[in-house]
C-alpha positions, 0 to 999 in steps of 0.5 A: 305409488302402489306402495303408498296405497298398500301402506295406507290400506294396511295401516287402516286394517290395524286401526282400532274401532274407535267410532260408533257402530253406525258410522262409516270411517272416512279416508281424506286424501290431500295431495296434488295433481297425481291424486286429483279428480279429473273430469270425464272430458280429460280421460284417460287422465286419472288421479290415483285417489279418483279410483281408490273407492272402486277398490274399497267396500263403501259400507266399510270406508268412504274415500273423500278426495280433496286433492288439488292440482298445484298444491303441496304440503306447504301451500295446502 
């Protein structure tokens, strides 16, 4: 899983800036339960995308987590 995160971040660092200066790019996460946002009542259960924004600068990229438990690429 760490390799996936590093791969995504690495690939984003080489993306050309094709957006306007005043817009911030968004990274959409579409995945299943391993990335889902969980409520505080379910702690320590946490999806990897739930904490991804904490490692990134919000002024440079915004993470939008659309992960839903039970979904896959076939049923999303």
